[in-house]
C-alpha positions as CSV (number, residue, x, y, z in Angstrom):
1,M,88.3,69.1,141.3
2,S,88.4,72.9,141.6
3,I,85.6,75.3,142.3
4,N,85.7,76.5,138.7
5,Q,85.3,73.0,137.4
6,I,82.4,72.2,139.8
7,F,80.7,75.5,138.7
8,G,81.3,74.6,135.1
9,Y,79.9,71.1,135.4
10,A,76.9,72.2,137.5
11,V,75.9,75.3,135.7
12,G,76.8,73.9,132.3
13,G,74.6,70.8,133.1
14,V,71.7,73.1,134.0
15,Y,72.1,75.1,130.8
16,I,72.1,72.0,128.7
17,L,69.0,70.7,130.4
18,V,67.3,74.1,130.0
19,G,68.3,74.2,126.3
20,L,66.7,70.7,125.8
21,L,63.6,71.5,127.8
22,G,63.2,74.8,125.8
23,F,62.4,72.8,122.7
24,T,59.3,71.4,124.4
25,V,57.7,74.9,124.5
26,T,58.9,76.4,121.2
27,G,56.9,74.4,118.7
28,G,55.5,76.8,116.1
29,V,57.8,79.6,117.3
30,G,59.9,81.3,114.7
31,F,63.6,80.4,114.9
32,A,64.7,83.9,116.0
33,S,61.3,85.4,116.7
34,P,61.1,88.1,119.4
35,E,58.2,86.2,120.8
36,G,58.8,82.7,122.2
37,G,57.3,80.0,124.4
38,L,57.5,80.2,128.2
39,L,59.9,77.8,129.9
40,L,58.9,77.1,133.5
41,G,56.1,79.6,133.0
42,I,58.4,82.7,133.1
43,F,61.5,82.5,130.8
44,E,60.7,83.3,127.2
45,V,62.7,81.2,124.7
46,N,62.7,80.6,121.0
47,P,64.7,77.9,119.1
48,L,67.8,80.1,118.7
49,H,67.7,80.9,122.4
50,N,67.6,77.1,123.1
51,I,70.6,76.5,120.9
52,V,72.5,79.3,122.7
53,H,71.7,77.6,126.0
54,L,73.0,74.3,124.7
55,A,76.2,75.9,123.4
56,I,76.8,77.8,126.7
57,G,76.3,74.6,128.6
58,A,78.6,72.6,126.4
59,A,81.3,75.3,126.7
60,L,81.0,75.3,130.5
61,V,81.1,71.5,130.7
62,G,83.9,71.3,128.1
63,G,86.0,73.9,130.0
64,A,85.5,72.0,133.3
65,A,86.6,68.7,131.6
66,A,89.7,70.3,130.1
67,G,91.1,71.4,133.5
68,L,91.4,74.3,135.8
69,G,92.9,76.8,133.4
70,A,90.3,76.2,130.7
71,S,87.5,76.2,133.2
72,R,88.6,79.6,134.7
73,M,88.9,81.0,131.2
74,V,85.5,79.7,130.1
75,N,83.8,80.8,133.3
76,T,85.3,84.3,133.0
77,A,84.4,84.7,129.3
78,I,80.8,83.4,129.8
79,G,80.4,85.6,132.8
80,A,81.4,88.7,130.9
81,A,79.3,87.7,127.9
82,Y,76.2,87.2,130.1
83,L,76.6,90.5,131.8
84,L,76.8,92.1,128.4
85,V,73.7,90.2,127.2
86,G,72.0,91.4,130.4
87,V,72.8,95.0,129.6
88,L,71.8,94.7,126.0
89,G,68.6,92.9,126.9
90,V,67.5,95.8,129.1
91,L,68.2,98.2,126.3
92,V,66.4,96.3,123.5
93,P,62.6,96.4,123.8
94,E,61.0,92.9,124.1
95,D,58.9,93.3,121.0
96,A,61.7,94.7,118.8
97,Q,62.9,92.6,115.9
98,A,66.5,93.0,117.3
99,N,65.3,90.8,120.2
100,V,66.3,87.6,118.3
101,L,66.6,85.5,121.5
102,A,63.0,86.4,122.7
103,L,64.4,87.8,126.0
104,N,62.1,89.0,128.7
105,V,62.6,90.5,132.2
106,A,63.0,87.1,133.9
107,D,65.7,86.2,131.3
108,H,67.5,89.5,132.1
109,V,67.6,88.8,135.8
110,L,68.9,85.2,135.2
111,H,71.6,86.5,132.8
112,F,72.8,89.1,135.3
113,A,72.9,86.5,138.0
114,T,74.7,83.9,135.9
115,G,77.1,86.5,134.5
116,A,78.0,87.8,138.0
117,A,78.4,84.3,139.4
118,A,80.5,83.0,136.5
119,L,82.7,86.1,136.4
120,A,83.2,86.0,140.2
121,V,84.1,82.3,140.1
122,G,86.3,82.6,137.1
123,L,88.3,85.6,138.4
124,A,88.4,84.9,142.1
125,A,88.2,81.2,142.8
126,D,91.2,78.8,142.6
127,K,93.8,81.6,142.1
128,D,96.2,79.7,144.3
129,R,95.8,76.6,142.0
130,A,95.9,78.4,138.7
131,T,99.2,77.0,137.6
132,S,98.4,73.4,138.3
133,R,96.3,71.2,136.0
134,V,93.4,69.5,137.9
């Protein structure tokens, strides 16, 4: 198994778990409300945010299961997307209606970290094995 696949399975599994756990704190929260429940006491989430976590997790795990090439592609795409979400999150005020994922500062930090890690793994790891299917 490649580094990209290990990353996809591990981080994807965490995001699926986070997506499921998020529903335990979003009862009574509007689907795309700028205000959400606090997951682990610091990450603000709403139901839409939980669904995004589930989708990201599924994409990472699916990419890992599909092989090295797919895993690298998914890790790279998700890394770039999370970096973009991090930048947009900083630009959109937390109480703005445009904050449809109920993002807060802790979310931004996590999105930048996940984005940087996924992009680095997707672009740099397993380059020597890129043509083989693992």
